[in-house]
C-alpha positions as CSV (number, residue, x, y, z in Angstrom):
1,M,-11.2,-98.7,-255.8
2,N,-14.0,-97.9,-253.0
3,D,-17.6,-98.5,-254.7
4,A,-19.5,-97.7,-251.8
5,V,-22.5,-95.1,-252.3
6,S,-24.0,-93.0,-249.4
7,L,-27.6,-92.0,-249.5
8,G,-28.3,-88.5,-248.2
9,I,-31.6,-87.4,-247.2
10,D,-32.7,-83.7,-246.5
11,L,-36.1,-83.2,-245.0
12,G,-36.8,-79.4,-246.0
13,T,-39.7,-77.2,-245.2
14,S,-41.2,-77.6,-248.7
15,E,-39.6,-80.3,-250.2
16,L,-37.5,-83.5,-249.1
17,K,-34.6,-84.1,-251.3
18,A,-32.4,-87.4,-251.5
19,I,-29.0,-88.0,-253.3
20,L,-26.6,-91.0,-254.2
21,L,-23.2,-89.9,-253.4
22,D,-19.9,-91.7,-254.3
23,A,-16.8,-92.0,-252.2
24,E,-15.1,-89.2,-254.6
25,G,-17.9,-86.9,-253.7
26,A,-19.7,-87.1,-257.1
27,V,-23.7,-87.0,-257.1
28,L,-24.8,-90.1,-258.9
29,A,-28.5,-89.4,-258.7
30,Q,-31.1,-87.1,-257.1
31,A,-34.9,-87.1,-256.6
32,G,-37.3,-85.1,-254.6
33,A,-40.8,-84.9,-253.3
34,R,-42.8,-81.9,-252.4
35,I,-44.5,-81.4,-248.8
36,D,-47.4,-79.1,-247.9
37,I,-47.6,-76.7,-245.0
38,S,-51.1,-76.3,-243.0
39,R,-51.6,-72.8,-241.6
40,R,-54.9,-73.6,-239.5
41,Q,-54.5,-70.3,-237.9
42,A,-52.9,-67.0,-238.5
43,G,-49.2,-67.3,-237.2
44,W,-49.3,-71.2,-237.4
45,S,-47.2,-73.4,-239.4
46,E,-47.5,-77.4,-239.4
47,Q,-46.9,-80.5,-241.2
48,N,-48.3,-83.8,-240.8
49,P,-45.2,-86.2,-240.0
50,A,-46.7,-88.7,-242.0
51,D,-46.3,-86.6,-245.0
52,W,-42.6,-86.9,-244.4
53,W,-42.4,-90.4,-244.6
54,H,-44.7,-90.5,-247.7
55,A,-42.3,-87.8,-249.5
56,C,-39.1,-90.0,-248.3
57,S,-40.6,-93.2,-249.6
58,S,-41.4,-91.4,-252.9
59,A,-38.1,-89.7,-253.4
60,L,-36.1,-92.9,-252.3
61,E,-38.2,-95.1,-254.9
62,R,-37.2,-92.6,-257.7
63,L,-33.6,-93.0,-256.8
64,R,-33.8,-96.7,-256.7
65,Q,-35.4,-96.7,-260.5
66,Q,-33.1,-94.0,-261.7
67,S,-29.8,-95.6,-260.8
68,P,-30.2,-99.4,-259.8
69,E,-26.7,-99.9,-260.1
70,A,-25.8,-97.3,-257.5
71,W,-28.7,-98.1,-255.1
72,A,-27.1,-101.6,-255.0
73,R,-23.9,-100.2,-253.7
74,V,-25.5,-97.9,-250.8
75,A,-23.6,-98.5,-247.8
76,C,-24.8,-95.9,-245.4
77,I,-27.4,-93.1,-244.9
78,G,-26.9,-89.6,-243.7
79,L,-29.8,-87.4,-242.6
80,S,-30.4,-83.6,-242.6
81,G,-33.5,-81.7,-241.8
82,Q,-35.5,-78.4,-241.0
83,M,-34.6,-77.4,-237.6
84,H,-36.7,-76.3,-234.5
85,G,-39.7,-78.4,-235.1
86,A,-41.7,-80.2,-232.5
87,V,-42.7,-83.7,-233.3
88,L,-44.9,-85.0,-230.0
89,L,-45.0,-88.6,-229.3
90,D,-46.8,-90.9,-226.9
91,A,-45.4,-93.9,-225.0
92,A,-46.4,-96.1,-228.2
93,E,-44.3,-93.5,-230.4
94,Q,-47.5,-92.4,-232.2
95,V,-47.8,-88.8,-233.1
96,L,-50.0,-86.7,-230.8
97,Y,-50.2,-83.6,-232.6
98,P,-49.3,-81.9,-236.1
99,A,-45.7,-80.9,-236.2
100,I,-45.0,-77.2,-235.1
101,L,-42.4,-75.7,-237.5
102,W,-39.7,-73.3,-237.1
103,D,-41.6,-70.6,-238.5
104,D,-44.6,-71.0,-236.3
105,S,-45.2,-67.8,-234.0
106,R,-47.9,-69.3,-231.5
107,A,-45.4,-69.2,-228.8
108,V,-44.5,-65.6,-228.7
109,H,-45.8,-64.8,-225.2
110,Q,-44.1,-68.3,-223.9
111,A,-40.6,-67.3,-225.3
112,A,-41.0,-63.7,-223.7
113,Q,-42.0,-65.6,-220.3
114,L,-38.9,-67.8,-220.6
115,N,-36.6,-64.9,-221.2
116,E,-38.1,-62.9,-218.5
117,D,-38.1,-65.7,-215.9
118,F,-34.6,-67.5,-216.9
119,P,-32.6,-64.6,-218.4
120,D,-29.2,-66.3,-217.5
121,Y,-30.2,-69.6,-219.8
122,A,-29.5,-67.8,-222.9
123,Q,-25.9,-67.9,-222.1
124,V,-25.9,-71.9,-221.8
125,T,-28.5,-72.4,-224.6
126,G,-26.7,-70.2,-227.0
127,S,-29.7,-68.0,-227.8
128,L,-32.5,-66.1,-226.4
129,A,-35.9,-67.9,-226.5
130,M,-37.8,-67.3,-229.5
131,A,-41.1,-68.2,-230.8
132,G,-39.6,-70.4,-233.5
133,L,-37.2,-72.4,-231.4
134,T,-38.8,-75.7,-229.9
135,A,-38.7,-75.2,-226.2
136,P,-41.3,-72.3,-226.1
137,K,-43.5,-74.4,-228.5
138,L,-43.6,-77.0,-225.5
139,L,-44.5,-74.3,-222.9
140,W,-47.3,-73.3,-225.0
141,M,-48.4,-76.9,-225.4
142,Q,-48.5,-77.3,-221.6
143,Q,-50.5,-74.0,-221.2
144,D,-53.0,-74.2,-224.1
145,E,-53.2,-78.2,-224.8
146,P,-52.8,-79.6,-221.5
147,K,-54.4,-82.9,-222.2
148,V,-52.1,-83.4,-225.3
149,F,-49.1,-82.2,-223.3
150,A,-49.7,-84.9,-220.3
151,R,-49.6,-87.6,-222.8
152,I,-46.2,-86.6,-224.2
153,A,-43.4,-89.4,-223.7
154,S,-40.9,-87.9,-226.1
155,V,-40.1,-85.1,-228.3
156,L,-38.1,-85.3,-231.8
157,S,-37.0,-83.0,-234.2
158,P,-38.2,-83.7,-237.8
159,K,-35.3,-85.5,-239.1
160,D,-35.2,-87.5,-235.9
161,Y,-38.7,-88.7,-236.4
162,L,-37.6,-89.9,-239.9
163,R,-34.7,-91.7,-238.2
164,L,-37.1,-93.3,-235.8
165,L,-39.3,-94.7,-238.9
166,L,-36.1,-96.0,-240.4
167,T,-34.4,-97.5,-237.6
168,G,-36.7,-97.6,-234.5
169,E,-34.0,-95.4,-232.6
170,Q,-34.8,-92.2,-230.8
171,V,-31.6,-90.2,-231.4
172,S,-30.7,-86.7,-232.1
173,D,-27.3,-85.0,-232.8
174,M,-25.7,-82.0,-231.3
175,S,-26.4,-79.5,-234.0
176,D,-30.2,-80.1,-234.1
177,A,-30.3,-80.3,-230.5
178,A,-28.8,-77.0,-230.0
179,G,-31.9,-75.6,-232.1
180,T,-34.3,-76.9,-229.5
181,L,-33.0,-74.3,-226.7
182,W,-32.7,-77.5,-224.5
183,L,-29.0,-77.9,-225.1
184,D,-25.8,-76.6,-223.1
185,V,-23.8,-75.8,-226.3
186,A,-20.5,-75.6,-224.8
187,Q,-20.8,-79.0,-222.9
188,R,-23.1,-80.4,-225.7
189,Q,-25.3,-82.1,-223.5
190,W,-29.0,-81.6,-222.6
191,Y,-29.8,-78.6,-220.2
192,A,-31.9,-80.0,-217.6
193,P,-33.1,-76.4,-216.1
194,M,-34.5,-75.3,-219.3
195,L,-36.2,-78.7,-220.1
196,H,-37.8,-78.2,-216.4
197,A,-38.8,-74.6,-217.3
198,T,-41.1,-76.2,-220.2
199,G,-42.5,-79.0,-218.2
200,L,-40.2,-81.7,-219.4
201,S,-37.0,-83.7,-218.2
202,V,-34.2,-85.5,-219.9
203,E,-36.2,-88.7,-219.9
204,H,-38.5,-87.0,-222.6
205,M,-35.3,-86.5,-224.7
206,P,-33.6,-88.7,-227.3
207,R,-30.1,-89.8,-226.7
208,L,-27.4,-87.6,-228.1
209,L,-24.8,-88.2,-230.5
210,E,-22.3,-86.2,-232.7
211,A,-23.7,-86.0,-236.5
212,N,-20.8,-88.4,-237.8
213,E,-21.6,-91.1,-235.3
214,C,-23.8,-94.1,-236.2
215,S,-27.2,-93.9,-234.7
216,G,-28.4,-97.3,-235.7
217,G,-29.3,-99.7,-238.4
218,L,-32.1,-99.7,-241.0
219,S,-35.0,-102.0,-239.6
220,A,-35.5,-105.3,-241.4
221,Q,-39.0,-104.2,-242.5
222,V,-38.0,-100.8,-244.0
223,A,-35.1,-102.5,-245.5
224,D,-37.2,-105.0,-247.5
225,M,-39.4,-102.0,-248.7
226,L,-36.5,-99.9,-249.9
227,G,-34.6,-102.7,-251.3
228,L,-31.5,-102.1,-249.0
229,A,-29.5,-104.3,-246.7
230,P,-30.9,-104.9,-243.2
231,N,-28.9,-103.0,-240.6
232,L,-27.5,-100.6,-243.0
233,P,-25.7,-97.9,-240.7
234,V,-27.7,-94.5,-240.5
235,A,-25.6,-91.7,-239.3
236,A,-26.8,-89.2,-236.6
237,G,-26.8,-86.5,-239.4
238,G,-27.7,-82.8,-238.3
239,G,-29.8,-79.6,-238.8
240,D,-30.1,-78.3,-242.3
241,N,-27.8,-75.3,-242.1
242,P,-24.7,-76.8,-240.1
243,V,-25.1,-80.1,-242.6
244,S,-25.1,-77.7,-245.6
245,A,-22.0,-76.0,-244.2
246,V,-20.2,-79.8,-244.3
247,G,-21.7,-80.0,-247.8
248,I,-20.0,-76.9,-249.0
249,G,-16.7,-77.4,-247.0
250,A,-17.4,-74.7,-244.3
251,V,-15.9,-76.7,-241.5
252,N,-13.2,-74.7,-240.3
253,A,-13.2,-71.6,-238.1
254,G,-13.4,-68.4,-240.2
255,D,-15.5,-70.2,-242.9
256,A,-18.9,-68.3,-243.6
257,F,-21.9,-68.6,-246.0
258,V,-25.0,-66.9,-246.7
259,T,-28.1,-69.2,-247.1
260,L,-30.8,-67.8,-249.2
261,G,-33.9,-70.0,-249.2
262,T,-37.4,-69.9,-247.7
263,S,-35.7,-68.2,-244.8
264,A,-32.2,-66.7,-244.9
265,A,-29.1,-66.6,-242.7
266,I,-25.6,-65.7,-242.4
267,V,-23.5,-68.5,-240.8
268,A,-19.7,-68.3,-239.6
269,I,-18.0,-71.2,-238.2
270,T,-16.2,-70.8,-234.9
271,D,-13.9,-73.1,-232.7
272,H,-15.8,-72.1,-229.5
273,P,-19.3,-71.0,-228.6
274,A,-19.9,-67.2,-229.8
275,G,-23.2,-65.8,-229.6
276,N,-24.7,-62.6,-228.7
277,P,-28.1,-63.4,-227.3
278,G,-29.0,-59.7,-226.7
279,S,-28.9,-59.3,-230.4
280,A,-30.7,-62.4,-231.2
281,V,-27.4,-63.9,-232.5
282,H,-27.5,-67.7,-232.2
283,S,-24.4,-69.9,-231.2
284,F,-25.1,-73.3,-231.9
285,C,-23.3,-76.7,-232.2
286,H,-21.8,-77.5,-235.7
287,A,-22.4,-81.0,-237.3
288,L,-18.7,-81.8,-236.5
289,P,-17.2,-82.4,-233.0
290,Q,-15.8,-79.7,-231.4
291,R,-16.9,-76.9,-233.7
292,W,-19.6,-74.5,-233.5
293,Y,-21.3,-71.7,-235.6
294,T,-22.5,-68.2,-235.0
295,M,-25.5,-67.3,-237.0
296,G,-28.0,-64.4,-237.8
297,A,-31.1,-65.7,-238.9
298,M,-34.1,-64.0,-241.0
299,L,-37.4,-65.6,-241.1
300,T,-37.9,-64.3,-244.8
301,G,-35.5,-65.0,-247.5
302,A,-36.1,-66.0,-251.1
303,S,-39.7,-66.6,-250.2
304,A,-40.1,-62.8,-250.3
305,L,-39.3,-62.9,-254.1
306,R,-41.9,-65.6,-254.9
307,W,-44.4,-63.6,-252.5
308,V,-43.9,-60.2,-254.6
309,T,-43.9,-62.4,-258.0
310,R,-47.4,-63.4,-257.0
311,L,-48.5,-60.2,-255.7
312,L,-47.5,-58.4,-258.9
313,G,-49.1,-60.9,-261.1
314,Q,-45.8,-61.9,-262.8
315,P,-45.6,-65.0,-264.9
316,S,-42.4,-66.3,-263.0
317,E,-39.8,-65.0,-260.8
318,Q,-37.4,-65.1,-263.6
319,A,-39.6,-62.6,-265.3
320,L,-39.8,-60.2,-262.7
321,L,-35.8,-60.4,-262.4
322,D,-35.7,-59.8,-265.9
323,Q,-37.6,-56.7,-265.6
324,V,-35.5,-55.6,-262.5
325,R,-32.1,-56.1,-264.4
326,A,-33.3,-54.3,-267.4
327,A,-34.6,-51.3,-265.5
328,L,-32.2,-51.1,-262.8
329,P,-28.9,-52.1,-263.9
330,G,-26.7,-53.7,-261.0
331,D,-23.3,-51.7,-261.8
332,Q,-25.3,-48.4,-261.5
333,P,-26.8,-46.7,-258.2
334,V,-30.5,-46.8,-257.7
335,S,-32.3,-43.8,-257.1
336,I,-32.3,-42.7,-253.4
337,G,-36.1,-42.4,-253.8
338,N,-36.8,-45.9,-255.0
339,P,-39.2,-47.8,-252.8
340,L,-37.9,-49.5,-249.7
341,F,-39.0,-52.9,-248.4
342,L,-39.1,-54.2,-245.1
343,P,-38.7,-58.2,-245.4
344,Y,-40.5,-59.1,-242.3
345,L,-43.2,-61.1,-243.8
346,A,-43.2,-63.8,-241.1
347,G,-41.4,-61.6,-238.5
348,E,-38.0,-61.6,-237.8
349,R,-35.0,-63.2,-235.6
350,T,-31.8,-61.5,-235.8
351,P,-31.3,-58.9,-234.4
352,H,-35.0,-57.9,-233.9
353,N,-36.4,-61.2,-232.0
354,D,-40.0,-60.1,-232.9
355,P,-42.1,-62.9,-234.7
356,L,-45.0,-60.3,-234.9
357,L,-43.2,-57.8,-236.9
358,R,-44.5,-57.3,-240.4
359,G,-43.1,-56.1,-243.6
360,G,-44.2,-53.5,-246.1
361,F,-43.1,-51.0,-249.0
362,M,-42.5,-47.5,-248.3
363,N,-42.1,-44.6,-250.7
364,L,-44.5,-45.7,-253.4
365,G,-45.6,-43.4,-256.0
366,H,-47.6,-43.3,-259.2
367,D,-44.5,-44.0,-261.1
368,S,-43.8,-47.1,-259.1
369,T,-43.2,-50.0,-261.4
370,P,-42.9,-53.9,-260.7
371,A,-39.2,-53.5,-261.6
372,M,-38.9,-51.0,-258.8
373,L,-40.8,-53.2,-256.3
374,G,-38.9,-56.3,-257.4
375,Y,-35.8,-54.4,-256.6
376,A,-36.8,-53.1,-253.3
377,V,-37.3,-56.9,-252.1
378,L,-34.2,-58.1,-253.5
379,E,-32.4,-55.1,-251.6
380,G,-34.6,-55.4,-248.4
381,V,-33.7,-59.1,-247.9
382,G,-30.1,-57.9,-248.4
383,F,-30.5,-55.2,-245.8
384,G,-31.9,-57.7,-243.4
385,L,-28.9,-60.0,-243.9
386,L,-26.5,-57.1,-243.3
387,D,-28.5,-56.3,-239.9
388,A,-27.8,-60.0,-239.4
389,M,-24.2,-59.9,-240.2
390,N,-23.5,-56.8,-238.2
391,A,-25.2,-58.6,-235.2
392,A,-23.0,-61.8,-235.6
393,L,-19.8,-59.7,-236.0
394,S,-20.7,-58.1,-232.7
395,A,-20.3,-61.7,-231.2
396,G,-17.0,-62.0,-232.3
397,A,-17.4,-63.9,-235.4
398,T,-15.5,-63.3,-238.6
399,V,-17.0,-62.9,-241.8
400,D,-14.9,-62.6,-244.9
401,A,-15.7,-63.8,-248.2
402,C,-19.2,-65.8,-248.1
403,A,-20.5,-68.5,-250.0
404,L,-24.1,-68.0,-251.4
405,V,-26.1,-71.1,-251.3
406,G,-29.9,-71.9,-251.5
407,G,-32.3,-71.0,-254.2
408,G,-31.6,-67.4,-254.1
409,A,-28.1,-68.2,-255.4
410,R,-29.6,-69.0,-258.8
411,S,-29.7,-65.1,-259.7
412,E,-26.6,-63.3,-260.8
413,Y,-28.2,-60.1,-260.1
414,W,-29.0,-60.7,-256.4
415,A,-25.7,-62.5,-255.8
416,Q,-24.2,-59.2,-257.0
417,L,-26.5,-56.9,-254.9
418,L,-25.8,-58.9,-251.8
419,A,-21.8,-58.4,-252.4
420,N,-22.6,-54.7,-252.7
421,I,-24.7,-54.5,-249.6
422,L,-22.6,-56.6,-247.4
423,N,-19.3,-55.2,-248.8
424,R,-17.7,-58.7,-248.9
425,E,-16.8,-60.9,-251.6
426,V,-19.8,-63.3,-252.7
427,Y,-19.5,-66.5,-254.4
428,T,-21.9,-69.0,-255.6
429,L,-21.1,-72.8,-256.2
430,H,-22.1,-75.4,-258.5
431,G,-24.6,-77.9,-257.0
432,S,-25.1,-75.7,-253.9
433,E,-28.9,-76.4,-254.1
434,L,-27.9,-80.0,-253.0
435,S,-25.6,-78.8,-250.1
436,A,-27.7,-80.2,-247.3
437,C,-28.0,-83.8,-249.1
438,I,-24.3,-83.8,-249.9
439,G,-23.6,-83.0,-246.2
440,A,-25.9,-85.6,-244.9
441,A,-24.3,-88.0,-247.3
442,K,-20.7,-87.1,-246.3
443,L,-21.7,-87.7,-242.6
444,G,-23.0,-91.3,-243.7
445,F,-19.5,-92.1,-244.9
446,L,-18.0,-90.7,-241.7
447,A,-20.2,-93.2,-239.8
448,I,-18.8,-96.1,-241.4
449,G,-15.2,-94.9,-241.1
450,Q,-14.9,-93.6,-244.5
451,G,-14.9,-90.2,-246.3
452,A,-12.3,-88.3,-244.1
453,G,-11.2,-86.5,-247.3
454,L,-14.8,-85.4,-248.3
455,V,-15.2,-83.3,-245.2
456,E,-13.1,-80.3,-246.2
457,Q,-13.8,-81.1,-249.9
458,G,-15.7,-77.9,-251.3
459,M,-17.8,-77.5,-254.2
460,P,-16.6,-75.9,-257.6
461,V,-16.9,-72.2,-257.5
462,K,-19.4,-70.9,-260.3
463,A,-19.0,-67.3,-260.0
464,R,-17.3,-64.5,-257.8
465,Y,-19.0,-61.2,-257.1
466,Q,-16.9,-58.3,-255.7
467,P,-18.3,-55.1,-254.0
468,M,-18.9,-52.3,-256.7
469,P,-17.5,-48.9,-255.2
470,A,-19.8,-47.0,-257.6
471,V,-23.0,-48.1,-256.0
472,Q,-21.7,-47.9,-252.1
473,E,-22.9,-44.5,-251.3
474,V,-26.4,-44.8,-252.3
475,L,-26.6,-48.1,-250.7
476,R,-25.3,-47.0,-247.5
477,A,-27.8,-43.9,-247.6
478,R,-30.6,-46.2,-248.4
479,Y,-29.6,-48.7,-245.5
480,G,-30.0,-45.9,-243.1
481,K,-33.5,-45.1,-244.1
482,F,-34.4,-48.7,-244.1
483,K,-33.3,-49.0,-240.4
484,G,-35.1,-45.7,-239.9
485,L,-38.3,-47.3,-240.9
486,L,-38.0,-50.1,-238.2
487,A,-39.9,-48.0,-235.4
488,A,-42.9,-47.4,-237.6
489,A,-43.2,-51.1,-238.2
490,Q,-43.1,-52.0,-234.7
491,G,-45.8,-49.4,-234.0
492,L,-47.9,-51.5,-236.3
493,R,-47.4,-54.9,-234.7
494,E,-50.2,-56.6,-233.2
């Protein structure tokens, strides 16, 4: 019997989560710690990397206390984390500036500049330049904070900064590196021309590994602090979306899933790079060798439900969902005149590539109720995902049945609505809220030569939702109206 345990750590935007996973794929313990976001100016989104380490230390200490016997069997560590962030370090590996996050839009002009000056690079890097990706952020830094920029010795993604503190090694993996816009996604190596376009060179970049390779060992100091073995292997790990895919077993071409968390995305696994930069469809490296994924991404997902819950003064998201379900049963068509919602609270990526685009309600009346507005938000996010799916299909991706993961997967009503809108079977999974942690832990096992059978192991299906023919006609009509509102929204952008 293999009694090894893998420690999986996922550095999310609002929370760091950690789990202990045994060799059979069972979660033995879990813990989390919240992380604050700073928005010093409109459109800015930052975090203090020191807060990540504090959250990590806190979560791991709780795991150690919860399950000391399993903690004593930890044989490896795997990492996952929010993508596209920029951690700027000087020659002494000290942080120079707050970490600029994936939903930060300060670099919108720099992204446009890169697309104008280097239009062919998108075919190599797998995506158009977008303000949320890492490369434009560094061009902004060069232009707006030249003194800080001049001191930059290295640039790390968020989970790779955690690795530096754990092991002392500057390493990244193919999946996280693909999200920087500095990677040749087909060749899986740094792309020097895009680095030069943002004032950097390959020397500023960490060395690259596949996500399932060992990136180094736990330092003696950290091992002593955590009560773990020195030199404990730490896998390279990966970005949160591809590592979540490993967690749920979406590892082969044709597998697809929808993630509905703070942001949202539709992800389709491929055996070759398959993007459509013109429609803002990403083609990035998967967290396993010789695999890629095509992604249509939204900047606002389940966070829109949190927003409207606060806006309407509802006691909780569930309370609002209960009102929606009672007033607008999911198996019946809604009124064609029900309010519509554009879900662009933080701008949009696929297919519009416009971080300055903003959302809104349309067709409100004196008879509009909280239930109507709550429904409109759920539907609007669904329509945004339909836009993203159609763009991914245009790149040659295959999207059949979709797993649904993320916080939004907790709502049966929303899951059924998404099945109706996407006209695909949607299924939810037990434990999917931990998919990134589980994927990270699986990669930890692979880094020590174990767990090969875990990679394709999925999660138990919780429920399946089939498209309902009775609601299709009205949804198609409402989607047409939804698309017709885009021009008005673009006319209001700053």
